[in-house]
Structures are given as structure tokens and as C-alpha cells.
TIVOVO-607626 format. One record per residue (C-alpha): residue in three letters; z, x, y. Coordinates in steps of 0.05 Angstrom, whole numbers, padded with zeros to 5 digits, always signed. Each point is the difference from the previous one (the first is absolute). Example, Ala and Ser with C-alpha at 12.3 -4.5 7.8 and 13.67 -1.06 7.14 Angstrom:
! residues 2
ALA+00156+00246-00090/SER-00013+00027+00069/
END
This chain:
! residues 779
MET+00455-00488-00556/LYS-00008+00064+00028/LYS-00010-00015+00072/ILE+00066-00044-00017/LEU+00035+00066-00031/CYS-00023+00040+00067/THR+00040-00061+00047/LEU+00046+00006-00043/LEU+00008+00061+00008/LEU-00012+00012+00076/ILE+00053-00041+00006/THR+00049+00041-00034/LEU-00023+00060+00045/LEU+00014-00022+00067/SER+00074-00032-00032/SER+00014+00070-00023/LEU-00024+00029+00067/PHE+00033-00040+00042/PRO+00063-00023-00027/ALA+00039-00008+00051/VAL-00045-00053+00034/GLY+00050-00062-00029/PHE-00040-00048+00029/ALA-00072+00020-00018/ALA+00011-00031-00083/ASP-00076-00001-00007/GLY-00026+00060-00003/ASP-00008+00013+00086/ILE+00031+00040+00036/LEU+00011-00063+00053/ASN-00001-00065-00013/ARG+00043-00052+00056/ASP-00022-00077-00004/PHE+00064-00019+00051/GLU-00001-00071-00053/ASP+00069+00018-00018/GLY+00031+00017+00073/SER+00034+00063-00012/VAL-00003+00050+00049/SER+00029+00064-00050/GLY-00036+00054+00004/ILE-00031-00001+00079/ASN+00024+00030+00065/LYS-00016-00050+00050/SER+00029-00020+00064/ALA+00032-00047+00004/THR-00050-00049+00028/VAL-00043+00005-00072/SER+00018-00054-00042/ILE-00032-00045-00060/VAL-00022-00063+00022/ASP-00020-00060-00033/GLY-00060-00041+00001/LYS-00053+00041+00038/ALA-00028+00052-00058/GLY-00084-00018-00023/ASP+00034-00051-00052/GLY+00043-00024+00046/GLY+00060+00043-00041/LYS+00055+00056+00022/CYS-00028+00065+00051/LEU+00025+00059+00042/SER+00003-00028+00075/PHE-00001+00060+00064/GLY+00020-00049+00048/ASN+00021+00057+00056/ALA-00043+00056+00037/ASN+00012+00068-00038/ASP+00023-00037-00065/VAL+00001+00042-00058/ALA+00013-00007-00064/ARG-00005+00070-00050/PHE-00016-00006-00085/MET+00020+00061-00033/PHE-00032+00024-00078/SER+00056+00014-00017/ALA+00092-00009+00027/ASP+00005+00074+00001/LYS-00071+00025+00035/SER-00014+00048-00064/VAL-00056-00050-00033/SER-00072+00030+00039/VAL-00089-00015+00011/SER-00025+00068+00015/SER-00067-00012-00043/GLY-00047-00050-00024/THR-00002-00060+00046/LEU+00054-00038+00008/CYS-00024-00080+00015/VAL+00046-00045+00050/GLU-00024-00067-00002/PHE+00044-00050+00053/ASP-00018-00068+00017/LEU+00006-00004+00081/LYS-00004-00060+00046/GLU+00014+00009+00077/GLY-00013-00022+00069/PHE-00006+00048+00061/GLY-00006+00056-00044/GLY+00037+00072-00009/ILE+00014+00004-00062/GLY-00001+00072-00048/MET+00020+00028-00059/GLY+00024+00064+00002/VAL+00008+00048-00047/PHE+00071+00041-00022/THR-00001+00082-00033/SER+00045+00042-00025/SER+00005+00041+00057/ASP+00017-00055+00051/THR+00072+00009+00025/ASN+00002-00071+00035/TYR-00028-00057-00036/GLY-00017-00046+00063/ASN-00056+00048+00013/TYR-00072-00050+00002/SER-00043+00054+00029/LYS-00025+00018-00067/ALA-00035-00071-00019/PRO-00071-00002-00035/PHE-00002-00068+00016/SER+00012-00036+00073/SER-00021-00065+00040/GLY-00011+00000+00067/THR+00024-00064+00044/ARG-00041-00037+00036/ASN+00000+00031+00054/SER-00050+00050-00028/THR-00064+00012-00015/PRO-00019-00020-00044/ALA+00060-00053+00004/ARG+00048+00011-00068/GLY-00053+00072-00020/LEU+00018+00022-00059/LYS+00022+00072+00006/ALA+00028+00061-00036/TYR+00031+00064+00036/THR-00015+00068-00039/THR+00042+00036+00026/ALA+00074-00008+00022/GLU-00007+00017+00070/GLY+00044-00068+00039/GLN+00005-00060-00007/HIS-00063-00064+00015/PRO-00018+00015+00067/ALA-00011-00064+00053/GLY-00051-00041+00003/ASN-00064+00023-00042/ALA+00019+00023-00062/GLY-00060+00056+00004/SER+00021+00036+00056/LYS+00032+00047-00040/THR-00049+00045-00030/TYR+00053+00024-00068/ILE-00015-00089-00010/LYS-00056-00022-00045/GLY-00030-00076-00007/TYR-00015-00027-00064/ARG-00073-00025+00010/ALA-00040-00042-00060/SER-00058+00042-00025/GLY-00055-00007+00057/ALA+00046-00027+00054/THR+00016+00020+00068/SER+00057-00022+00011/ASP+00067+00005-00029/MET+00029-00060-00052/ALA+00047-00045+00036/ILE+00060-00043-00024/THR-00021-00070+00011/ALA+00060-00039+00035/ASN+00054-00046-00038/LYS-00041+00003-00066/TRP+00021+00021-00061/GLN-00031+00067-00025/HIS-00003+00057-00058/VAL-00004+00064+00006/LEU-00009+00061-00032/LEU+00014+00063+00014/GLU-00024+00064-00048/ILE+00025+00064+00018/ASP-00035+00049-00029/PHE+00043+00069+00007/ASP-00046+00051-00036/ASN-00063-00016+00047/ALA+00057-00015+00058/CYS-00039-00070+00016/THR+00024-00075+00002/TYR-00039-00054-00023/LEU+00018-00072+00031/THR-00030-00064-00035/LEU+00021-00071+00052/ASP-00007-00062-00049/ASP-00070+00015-00037/VAL-00031+00054+00060/LYS+00009+00070-00014/SER+00009+00065+00052/GLU-00044+00063-00006/ALA+00051+00068-00016/VAL+00043+00008+00063/THR+00017+00082-00015/GLY+00038+00055+00035/PHE+00063-00022-00012/THR+00053+00057+00008/TYR+00065-00025-00035/LEU-00025-00037-00061/SER+00048+00047-00063/ASP+00063-00029-00024/ILE+00000-00067+00025/VAL+00068-00033-00020/GLY+00002-00068+00035/ILE-00035-00036+00044/GLY+00023-00052+00071/PHE-00027-00057+00029/LYS+00012+00006+00084/TRP-00016-00058+00050/ALA-00012+00030+00076/PRO-00037-00078+00032/SER-00009+00058+00060/GLY-00018-00037+00075/ILE+00021-00071-00041/SER+00034-00046+00053/ALA+00057-00041-00011/ASP-00012-00073+00017/ALA-00067+00029-00053/PRO-00009-00055-00052/ASP+00038-00009-00066/ASP-00059+00006-00041/LEU-00007+00080+00030/LYS+00068+00020-00005/GLU+00006+00003-00075/ALA-00029+00055-00047/LEU+00008-00033-00069/ILE+00004+00060-00080/ASP-00007-00026-00052/ASN-00023+00028-00082/ILE+00006+00069+00014/ARG-00021+00041-00052/VAL-00012+00075-00013/TYR-00032+00038-00056/MET-00029+00062-00036/ALA-00075-00013-00009/PRO-00024+00014-00070/PRO-00053+00052+00017/LYS-00070-00013-00019/VAL-00059+00038-00022/SER-00041+00010+00070/LYS-00067+00019-00026/VAL-00035+00018-00071/GLU-00056+00058+00018/ILE-00059+00016-00050/ILE-00018+00079+00027/LYS-00060+00039-00013/THR-00003+00056-00024/ASN-00013+00038+00083/GLY+00073-00037+00022/LYS-00035-00053+00035/GLU+00022-00081-00020/ASN-00056-00048-00030/ALA+00000-00045+00051/ASP-00045-00054-00034/LEU+00039-00018-00059/THR-00059-00038-00024/LYS-00045+00069+00009/VAL+00048+00058-00035/SER-00025+00056-00016/PRO+00003+00025-00073/LYS+00020+00073+00033/THR+00071-00030+00001/ASN+00054+00044-00019/THR+00071-00032+00026/ILE+00030-00060+00006/ARG+00051+00004+00067/ALA+00056-00054+00004/ALA+00047-00006+00064/PHE+00061-00032+00013/SER+00040-00033+00058/GLU+00053+00050-00015/ALA+00030+00058-00045/MET-00009-00011-00078/ASN+00029+00014-00073/ALA-00061+00053-00022/GLN+00012-00025-00068/SER+00008-00082+00008/VAL-00079+00010+00036/SER-00027+00050-00050/ASP+00016-00047-00042/ALA-00025-00067+00039/VAL-00071+00030+00011/SER-00052-00018-00043/LEU-00074+00001-00004/TYR-00045-00050-00030/ASP-00074-00003-00028/VAL-00011-00062+00005/THR-00079-00007-00008/ASN+00015+00038-00080/ALA+00080-00029+00000/GLN+00030+00065-00005/ASN+00057+00052+00033/VAL-00013+00047+00029/ASP+00048+00058+00000/LEU+00034+00021+00072/SER+00049+00062+00008/LEU+00036+00008+00060/SER-00028+00060+00037/ASP+00032+00005+00067/THR+00067-00035+00052/SER+00006-00011+00066/GLU+00064+00043+00038/ASP+00018-00062+00021/GLY+00002-00035-00068/LYS-00054-00049+00011/ILE-00071+00025-00014/PHE-00017+00008-00066/ASN-00057+00016-00029/PHE-00030+00002-00076/ALA-00050+00039-00022/VAL-00058-00040-00050/ASP-00057+00043-00035/GLY-00054-00039+00028/LEU-00034-00062+00009/ALA-00058-00044-00039/GLU-00054-00019+00039/ASN-00023-00081+00011/THR+00090+00000-00029/ASP+00045-00058+00031/TYR+00068+00033-00006/LYS+00064-00027+00022/VAL+00063+00040+00024/MET+00076-00032-00017/VAL+00061+00022+00040/GLY+00058-00041-00039/ALA+00072-00004+00024/CYS+00025+00063+00026/GLU+00063+00033+00022/SER+00019+00020+00067/GLU+00037+00058+00013/SER+00049-00051+00029/GLY+00001-00031-00062/LEU-00039-00061+00022/PHE-00067-00030-00036/THR-00074-00016+00016/GLU-00028-00059-00007/GLU-00068+00007-00053/TYR-00059+00028+00025/GLU-00072+00004-00012/VAL-00071+00025+00021/GLN-00060-00006-00033/PHE-00065+00037+00021/SER-00069+00017-00032/THR-00047+00066-00006/THR-00061+00000+00021/ASP-00056+00042-00041/LEU-00001+00069+00033/ILE-00047+00008+00041/SER+00016-00065+00039/ALA+00064+00028+00009/GLU-00020+00056+00032/ARG-00059-00002+00032/ILE-00005-00026+00079/SER-00043-00055+00000/TYR-00056-00014+00066/TYR-00048-00062-00025/SER-00011-00027-00077/ASN-00040-00044-00027/ASP-00042-00029-00074/PHE-00028-00051+00043/GLU+00023-00051-00062/ASP+00046-00050+00048/SER-00071-00008+00040/GLU-00042-00054-00011/VAL-00069+00012-00043/GLY-00052-00014+00058/GLY+00037+00013+00059/LYS+00028+00048+00045/PRO+00049+00063-00021/LYS+00061-00025+00017/ASN+00024+00061+00043/VAL-00062+00042+00017/PHE-00039-00015+00066/GLY-00056+00004+00030/GLN-00030+00041+00060/THR+00056-00038+00033/ASP+00055-00052-00022/THR-00052-00064+00006/THR-00056+00027-00031/GLN-00007-00038-00062/ASN-00058+00005-00064/PHE+00004+00080+00007/ALA+00034-00001-00070/VAL+00002-00052-00054/VAL+00046-00002-00068/LYS-00038+00000-00064/GLU+00017-00006-00075/GLU-00011+00038-00062/ASN+00034-00010-00076/GLY+00060-00022+00036/ASN+00011+00065+00055/LYS-00024-00020+00072/TYR-00028+00051+00054/MET-00033-00003+00073/VAL-00070+00019+00009/THR-00011+00015+00072/ALA-00061+00011+00043/THR+00021+00009+00066/ARG+00069+00026+00026/SER+00072-00001-00035/ARG+00068+00010+00028/PHE+00051+00013-00041/LEU+00072+00006+00051/PHE+00053+00039-00025/ASN+00076-00033+00002/GLU+00019+00049+00050/SER-00034+00062+00037/VAL-00012+00072-00040/THR+00014+00059+00044/SER+00004+00062-00046/GLY-00003+00034-00069/VAL-00057-00028-00040/ILE-00007-00062-00018/VAL-00050-00025-00068/VAL-00046-00060-00001/ASP-00019-00020-00062/ALA-00044-00051-00020/ASP-00044-00020-00058/ILE-00075-00001+00030/SER-00079-00018-00024/ILE-00055+00015+00057/ILE-00067-00030-00027/LYS-00067+00041+00020/SER-00033+00012+00061/GLY+00048-00009+00050/THR+00056+00050+00042/VAL+00077-00007-00007/GLY+00050+00010+00040/PHE+00072+00023+00006/GLY+00036-00002+00069/ILE+00058+00008+00036/VAL+00045-00067+00034/TYR+00038+00027+00057/THR+00064-00044+00018/ALA-00011-00007+00067/SER-00068-00027-00007/PRO+00013-00037-00077/SER-00069-00042+00016/ALA-00037+00061+00015/TYR-00032+00050-00050/SER+00012+00068+00037/LYS-00023+00048-00041/TRP-00042+00014-00064/PRO+00016+00062-00044/ILE-00022-00007-00062/GLY-00075-00043-00019/PHE-00043+00003-00065/ASN-00065-00007+00013/ALA-00065-00034-00033/SER+00016+00036-00071/GLY+00076-00006+00005/LYS-00006+00076+00022/ALA+00073+00018+00036/MET-00013+00028+00075/TYR+00063+00013+00055/TYR+00002-00001+00079/ASP+00040+00062+00034/ALA-00008-00036+00073/THR-00007-00069+00023/GLY-00025-00025-00046/SER-00042-00073+00007/ASN-00006-00073-00001/PRO-00030-00031-00053/PRO-00066-00010-00003/SER-00012+00084+00015/ILE+00060+00011-00039/LEU-00028+00049-00033/GLN-00035+00038+00059/GLY+00026+00043+00048/HIS+00045+00071-00035/THR+00013-00015-00071/PHE-00003+00049-00056/ASP-00004-00008-00077/LEU+00065-00003-00033/MET-00007+00041-00058/LYS+00054-00002-00069/GLU+00049+00035-00004/ASN-00017+00085-00019/SER-00065-00032-00005/THR-00075-00002+00030/GLU-00004-00075-00028/GLN-00003-00040+00054/MET+00058-00067-00010/THR-00044-00066-00009/LEU+00015-00072-00017/ALA-00034-00033-00061/GLN-00036-00050+00015/GLU+00018-00078-00035/LYS+00049+00036-00026/TRP+00079-00013+00006/GLN+00032+00059+00018/ASN+00070+00014+00025/LEU-00004+00040+00071/LYS+00065+00044+00024/ILE-00013+00015+00074/TYR+00061+00043+00025/LEU+00012+00005+00078/ASP+00044+00052+00021/THR+00030-00017+00066/ASP+00023+00061+00017/TYR-00057+00050-00011/ASN-00051-00051+00011/LYS-00033+00012-00074/ILE-00029-00043-00047/THR+00001+00004-00065/VAL-00050-00046-00055/GLU+00008-00028-00069/ILE-00050-00036-00044/ASP+00031-00011-00063/GLY+00045+00057-00011/VAL-00053+00060+00024/ARG+00024+00021+00067/SER-00037+00015+00054/ALA+00000+00079+00053/GLU+00051-00021+00055/THR-00040-00019+00067/LYS-00006+00059+00048/GLU+00045-00024+00061/ILE-00013-00073+00024/PRO+00033-00003+00075/PHE+00012-00077-00005/ILE+00041-00009-00063/SER+00070+00011+00045/GLY+00048-00038-00021/LYS+00019+00005+00081/ASN-00044-00061+00014/GLY+00025-00048-00050/ILE-00041-00010-00058/GLY+00012-00080-00002/GLY-00041-00019-00056/ILE-00072+00020-00034/ALA-00069-00024-00010/PHE-00063-00003-00039/TYR-00069-00016+00011/THR-00058-00018-00035/SER-00068+00013+00041/ASN-00038-00083-00009/LEU-00042+00034-00054/ALA+00052+00009-00059/ASP+00071-00039-00022/THR+00061+00043-00010/SER+00048-00036-00055/LEU+00069+00021+00017/ASP+00063-00023-00040/ASN+00082+00030-00008/VAL-00009+00035+00068/ASN+00078+00034+00017/VAL+00015+00041+00053/TYR+00064+00045-00017/ARG+00034+00065+00025/ALA-00022+00051-00047/GLU+00061+00020-00042/ASN+00044+00048+00022/GLY-00012+00080-00031/VAL-00051+00047+00001/TYR-00066-00022+00032/LYS-00047+00073-00015/THR+00001+00074-00005/GLU-00047+00037+00029/ILE-00003+00073-00010/LEU-00016+00041+00065/ASP-00031+00080+00024/SER+00024+00033+00058/ASP-00045-00042+00046/GLY+00022-00072-00014/ASN-00066-00007-00053/ILE+00018-00052-00052/LEU-00016+00040-00075/THR-00035-00024-00059/GLY-00017+00012-00065/GLU+00027+00015-00070/LYS+00033+00059+00017/ILE+00014+00012+00076/SER-00023+00057+00032/PRO+00054+00046+00005/SER-00009-00012+00092/ALA+00040-00054-00017/GLN+00061+00020+00050/SER+00047-00058-00008/ILE+00012-00074-00033/LYS-00009-00070+00051/VAL+00040-00065-00034/THR+00004-00064+00034/PHE+00045-00059-00022/SER-00037-00064+00018/GLU+00066-00013+00046/LYS+00047+00042+00046/ILE+00054+00021-00057/THR+00071-00010+00046/SER+00038+00045-00065/GLU-00041+00066-00026/PRO-00018-00003-00068/GLU+00008+00073-00044/ILE-00064+00027-00001/LEU-00012+00054-00050/LEU-00063+00051-00012/GLU-00010+00039-00066/CYS-00038+00058-00006/ASN-00030+00012-00084/GLY+00076-00036-00018/ALA+00056+00050+00051/ASP+00002-00034+00067/GLU-00026+00013+00073/ASN+00040+00007+00062/PHE-00043-00022+00070/THR+00027-00029+00066/LYS-00004-00083+00013/THR-00039-00009+00070/TRP+00007-00085+00016/ASP-00046-00026+00041/GLY+00029-00058+00061/LEU-00013-00054-00035/GLY+00039+00012-00064/ARG-00048-00013-00050/CYS-00041+00061-00013/VAL+00029+00068-00019/THR-00028+00076-00008/LEU+00017+00040-00047/THR-00016+00081+00006/PRO+00021+00056-00059/GLU+00057+00040+00033/LYS-00047+00060-00022/GLY-00066-00025+00041/TYR-00041-00017-00044/PHE-00011-00022-00082/GLU-00015+00035-00053/SER-00068+00011-00032/ALA-00011-00024-00071/SER+00063-00043-00003/SER+00024-00079-00023/TYR+00043-00026+00066/ALA+00033-00071-00011/LEU+00032-00032+00054/LYS+00055-00064-00014/VAL+00032-00038+00058/ASN+00061-00042-00028/ALA+00010-00065-00013/GLY+00073-00026+00048/TYR-00032-00003+00072/THR-00007-00050+00059/ASP-00050-00023+00045/ILE+00003-00045+00070/PHE+00008-00060-00042/ASP+00064+00033-00042/ARG-00049-00003-00065/ILE+00012+00044-00051/CYS-00048+00040-00035/GLU+00021+00003-00081/THR-00060+00035-00020/ASP+00003+00081-00010/TYR-00075+00024+00029/GLU-00038+00061-00026/TYR-00052+00033+00016/LEU-00037+00058-00033/PHE-00055+00053+00017/GLU-00018+00065-00007/THR-00032+00057+00024/ASP-00065+00036-00016/GLU-00001+00080-00025/GLY-00008+00019+00088/GLY+00040+00066+00016/MET-00023+00015+00074/ASN+00021-00067+00042/ILE-00025+00004+00065/LEU+00039-00049+00044/GLY-00039-00004+00067/LEU-00029+00060+00066/PHE+00042-00018+00053/LEU-00001+00031+00069/LYS+00067+00011+00029/LYS+00035+00007+00066/ASP+00068+00028+00002/GLY+00014-00007-00080/VAL-00018-00078+00017/LYS-00066-00037-00028/ILE-00053-00030+00051/LYS-00027-00055-00010/SER-00066+00000+00052/ALA-00036+00076+00041/SER+00030-00043+00057/GLU+00073+00033-00017/ILE-00023+00070+00016/SER-00040+00033+00045/SER-00031+00066+00022/GLY+00051+00052-00006/ASN+00039-00034-00040/ALA+00034+00032-00052/VAL-00012-00028-00067/THR+00016+00008-00080/VAL-00069-00008-00055/SER+00037-00013-00058/ALA-00023-00021-00081/ASP+00052-00034-00028/TYR+00007-00006-00081/VAL+00039+00008-00065/LEU-00020+00035-00052/THR+00031-00016-00067/ARG-00055+00036-00043/PRO+00007+00075-00002/GLU-00064+00007-00016/LYS-00035-00043+00055/LYS+00025+00028+00059/ILE-00057+00030+00058/GLU-00002+00069+00032/ASN-00045+00021+00056/ALA-00016-00069+00022/VAL-00020-00004+00077/LEU+00042-00042+00039/ALA-00030-00028+00060/VAL+00003-00035+00058/VAL-00069-00029+00051/PHE-00008-00018+00061/GLU-00052-00041+00021/LYS-00024-00035+00066/ASP-00057-00041-00004/GLY-00013+00022-00069/LYS-00012+00061+00021/LEU+00048+00060-00032/THR+00052+00027+00063/HIS+00047+00031-00036/ILE+00016+00024-00073/ALA+00060+00043-00028/LYS+00002+00015-00076/GLN+00050+00025-00061/THR+00003+00027-00051/VAL+00062-00024-00050/ASN+00018-00005-00067/LEU+00027-00064-00028/ASP+00038+00024-00057/LYS+00070-00016+00010/THR+00030-00046-00051/GLY+00047-00069+00018/GLY-00028-00020+00085/ASN-00028+00048+00034/SER-00035+00007+00063/ALA-00061+00049+00022/LYS+00004+00005+00073/PHE-00024+00050+00057/ASP+00013-00015+00080/VAL-00061+00000+00054/THR+00001-00012+00073/VAL-00043-00048+00024/PRO-00053+00051+00053/ALA+00021-00011+00064/GLU-00072-00029+00021/CYS-00017-00042-00051/GLU-00035-00068-00008/PHE+00014-00045-00050/ASP-00002-00067-00030/THR+00004+00010-00071/ALA+00043+00049-00052/ASN-00009+00005-00071/VAL+00031+00036-00039/TYR-00025+00037-00077/LEU+00011+00032-00048/TRP-00044+00037-00040/ASP+00010+00033-00066/LEU-00043+00072-00003/ALA-00002+00004-00071/SER-00044-00070-00018/ARG-00028-00002+00074/THR+00026-00065+00001/VAL+00039-00046+00046/VAL+00069-00013-00031/ASN+00024-00060+00029/SER-00041-00049+00047/PHE+00002+00017+00075/ALA+00061-00027+00052/SER-00036-00018+00056/TYR+00039-00005+00076/ILE-00028-00042+00048/LYS-00002-00015+00079/
END
């Protein structure tokens, strides 16, 4: 019933929009089938006539018998009715022999309605390439050229999708033409029988159309041509406005990106977007769009949040979606600004769990789809054809794989940046070594490097050099992998299922291991953990003395957020401990991925805001924060806050606030460093200075508690050659000014002084002790 009412209303509205079109009684702008034999309302050439028995059904039709015959059809008798927006549909049946029929449009600005240069439809002649090929004039620059209709740049061909040549009329056959004229996008589509063209764009004259006309111009036809070439026939002309339609419904995530896969929509979704083919009535759209929770059989509240300026796009806010739930967006018939109504429209989608929706996965296998006793699916041996390297077992209804050699797990794409997480449940037996390997994209059947290993006791170690292939995996440049902030070595328990996570930072070439939630310290740089090589998979190796059981193997990109926070001293050393030493000079915050929108970062000292400078590294992953005053207060509580809302290069939005708390110890005197400076710039090696140079000897410090000042200290620089003293310069200095300062003096290296090492010292005369470890500069 609802659709019937909408159709009746559409007819009523069209009739009121075009009251002067007396011959369009059914609501169309124009509708002529010529069966009444009347030429009323047709402005035509004398030789254009209505003929009987030649229509497709044997009825009457319009005949063009002489070259340059024309027939014009205006939308209203006084040319007052015009169309300038939406989509105008023109349909007609056509039969021609030689070819050369064109359909033009007339605008309200035309002074001569005989002008046929504005032709969105034109068939070439038999002499064109292709014969009777279909073209369109996109600008009003003159008449149809002789010969090939494509010889003018303002004429474009209609082509079906994927075709390499223009669509064409078949000679002496009735064919149906539908021309869709899209005013808003200055383009047209043409359907010939059941074949639709791609869009033809660039029309300059699509506005204020007041009528259409046909012209037969069979240029090149000979006088003695057969009769079936000497005629063009038109029938069943219909002109009407295409009803508006819902172009698309999009489900938009909180980061502003569309959920491309409607079967895996993220619960982090806050917008339902409805797009229409033309400008719509906002209230009508607001009433028509609804969201339904299919799983729980209940409506979900939507509220119209904003509309595009052209009135075609409507955004509806939704207060989050539930996980693993089916939904349906319904758009009822709603009214356009022109008064026409759309058809009803519906889109169904399903949310997944939050982790699955946001996670970028490279490999996943729980072995449940593999055959017990057989080779695991999507697991490979040393080569792609290697068999019996691993087998699937089952216990208590759960399937897992056991390997006693080498197993490769290949990714669905190459990884070249950021942090990826290898997550697996693992169980090892006694007396066997286990290795974790990297498979590079360039050589997916080879184990290029093995950065992590567990010895026969399950103790973890790592390589800092090239690594080694099994069975010598635990030989070479290996170092014990310790627990975070501990002197205890990481260990995998034996004959026990544990969760193992390995974090590979492909940008900074470091690894962190996590066993049942206990994290290791980060390794030193491992040069071959590098995304530029293209990591295409991982591998597990087990010595011949042991079996390794694996289950729930998942490899994915780390979530967008802060990956780690470090407190650094002036030399870049990482400071640890329950309370941070006042030698701290900066905070280094590293994110799991490259950041594309800078996050809001706050630093508080004892509850008050602390001003600081920010320095980002070249990758856009790491930012260093330095207090503007140059030091951290002693005996103070600090809070670093990184607010959610920023995005990474994968357009993932971080929705979790981050906070890092630390305290500084009593301190009071913070020696930031001992330095040699030349021309005000810190040198890095003794090779930067030579005999006769003027240099500055400096002890940079921060004094936050006056009682911790140091007076009558000796600052000295000692030059040595082959371990023997060649020159010494010293001066008594006071370190007694609060805040950040330097105690320094200038010295000139003697003209004949030879040295290969320069050391800077600071002694406290009162205690007869070295205040700070010396700074050494070596050539």
C-alpha cells in the first residue's frame, strides 16, 4: 500500500511540475507513441511524417525521409518548463539503415531551436568507424563532422564497460535507447537494448533543458542507395525524471573510515551514512532511516548529526555497536527536494569482536581444520614439498601440532615496518633446544635468521649479530634474555603449556619476549630484524632430541598506542629503578606504529603542568620530551599522559588514554655530563681537536636543593699519548647556582702537545672523591 501511495503522489507531483505538457497525461514530461496519427506539438520538417505498419509492433511511427530532416518536442508549448537538476531520462525506439540520427537538447537560452550541436546522443553513419557508432557532443561547438564522428575532441563515444570500441546501432533493426542525463554530475549514460555504457562526462550545456529534438543527417549517402538505407524511424518517445535513489549506505568507524567488509564490522563504529542521488528533504530522510538489532530483536537509536552542503549525504550518529551482532539499516521511501520519492532500501551487516575487527592479521591457525595424524594445513617444512616435519595431534577435543624439525608459517603479506606480534601457545620437552626464526619474503623457503632461542633448560637467549642456522642455533653471538627490570633470565617451563608472545620491532631492530604475561627486557639491536628485508613469515625449530607442541598460532600487527616509555640521562642511557635518578634529562615515548595525527601529550610534576619541548624522530614513531627548564625536580612525582584520539598509518584510531607514572629520588645535585666543547659545540672524539685549539672544559649540572651544592671542586682535562700524560689543565669551580647551569673554563691545547685521548674529570676537594664518572674522548 505504501508503494502505491508513493507512485500516485509521484504522478501528481510531476503533473503539477509540468502543467503545460498536455500530451503527457500519465505524469511523464513527454510520452508519444504516434498511434493517434497526430503531429500536434511537433515542430518538424515537411518531409517528416507518421507512417503506418513500420513500427516494431507493426503500428505507427515517425519517419525521416530526407537528409537533414528535423523533429522537435518541447516540454511545454511556451517553453516555460525546464529541467536543470536530477537525472532526466529519455527513451525511444530507433530503426535506421544508413545511420546519422542525432538527438539534441534545447536550453532556455537558445534563440534558434534548430541548433543541434547540443546532442548527447548521435549515431554515426555507415561510413563512420565503427559503422553507426554511438557518440555524444559534450560541448556546443558546431555540427557533426564528416566521416569519423570521433574526429573532434568535443565528441566522445559511448562504450560498454571493458569494451575497446564504441557501441553501435545495428542496421535496419528496431532497438531501444535509454539516455540518462545526469545534470548534477554533468554526465550521461546510454543503454542500447540491454547493454549499458560507462559514463560520458564533461558536458557543458546540461542546464535549463526545455525540449528535445531529432535530426537525420545521412552524410555521404548516395542517391541510388537501396530503399532500406534511405529512411530513419523513431517510436515510443518518453521523457521523465528518474526518481531519486539511495546511492549507498556506509558504516563508518570512529576513525572516519568505512567498514569495507560488512561481514566484519568493527564495534568501534559511530556513524551510519546514507548517500542519495540528488538533494533530499532532510526531515523526510531523518524520519526514514532506522537501525535494527537483528540478533536481539530491538531498535537502535539514531540521530541525524550533519548533512552535506549539496543535501545528498546524511550522517546519523550511533552510540557504539555491540560485538558479534547482526544489524540492519533500513531506509524507507523518502522525499527529494524536487518532491519525488525513493524506493525503500536495506543493508545488513554484522559486527565481530573488537580484537578481530581492529587487528591486522598476517597468519592465524588453531589446527582445528587439520586432520589428526596428518600434515597441518598452511604449515611448511624446510622446503614446500617437505613432508612429516610436523603432525597434528588431539587431546581432550583440542587439536594442536607437534614438530621435531623445522616449521614455516608464511604470512598473507609482507611486513616492512612497525611492531608485529607472534602469539602462540607452546609446550616443550626436556633436553632439546628451540629456536624462533624469521622467513624473508625474498626467500620464503629458507630460514635466513634465528634471533631467539631457548636452550635445553628453557633459558632464553638472543643474537645481536648474524645469527646461525640449526643445529648450531645456540652458538655464536648470543646473550641471555633477562626479565624486565630484573637480573633473572627468561625461561620457558618444560612439559607445560604456556603462552609465548614475541614482539618484533622492525623499525628499531629489537625484540621483546613475553611468557604468560611476564615480559623480558628489550634486546639490544638485532640488525637483521628489519622490515626493509620484507618479513614474509616465521619459523620454529626443534632439535632432534625434542618435540615442540604449538597451538593457536597468530601473527598480527601491534595495536595503535604507546609501545614503551623510557627515562633517559644526558648520555642517552635508560634509567631504571623504583625512583628515577635526578640525572634524568628526557622522556622517550615510542609508539607501536608511525603516527599520522599528533597525539595530545601532557606532563605533570606534583600535580602541576610541566612545560616541555617535543622532538620527533624521522620515522614518526618516537618522540622525546625534555623539560623546558632542562631538568626534573628531585623528590617529585611525575605523570606522563598521552590522550586517545590519534591515528597511525593504518588509519587505526587509539581510543585508550595512556599514563606513565614515575618518581625522582632526593637527589638535589644532578651532574648532566662532563664535556669538551669547541666553538660552543660538544665534540664527539678527540680527533675533532688538535694542538693549538681553544676548547672549553664544562661540567653541566642542575641544582634543585641548595644544601646539595658543591664548592671548591676541581674540574680538569687530561691529555694522554699511549697512556702517558702529555698535558693537564685544571681549575677550581663552584657548583652552587640553582637550576640548570655549567661550571666551565677555557683552555688552549699547547702547540706541541701530542695526544690520542682527552679525559675530563670533576673532583670534590672536601670529600676527595670523583663527583661524576669521567668523560673520555679518543681519536
